[in-house]
N, C-alpha and C positions, 0 to 999 in steps of 0.2 A: 476472430478472436473478441474477448469481451474485455473492455475496459475495468481494471482493477477497482476504480472509484466509483463511476456512473454506470457500470454494467450495460453501458451500449456496445452494440455489436459493430466493427471495424476491420477493414483490412489491414492487416499487419504489415504488408510490402509498402501501404501508401503512409504510414507513419513515422515521424522520428522520435517520438516521445514513447515506445514502447516501454513498459507493458500499458500505458495510458492513452486514450485516444486524443489528446488534447495537452496543450501547455497548462490550461486551465485545470485539467483533472491531476495533472503532476503536480502543481502547486498546492491545490487544496488537500491532495494527500499528505505533502510534506507538512502542511500547516496541521494537520490532524496529529503527525507523529511528534511536532514540536509543542504542541499544547496537550499532550499525553490523552488525546482521545482514542489513539491508538497505542498499544503497548504490548510487551510480552510478559506473559502471567508468569508468577513464581511457581506454579505447578507444573511446569515442565519436566523438571527433574526434583521430586519431592525427597528423595534419599540423599540429595547435597546437602552438606553443612551450611548453615548460615553463618555468614560474617558478622 
């Protein structure tokens, strides 16, 4: 399995931070979402009315 953040390969059965390889990668991913470095684009459903 590959970590979603650092792309390092690891054995899923050995880790408790799935889908990440470590607590550090899990925290860094959360930080990316909170800082809006990661976001869901508006173009997922272009036919939906805007509010």
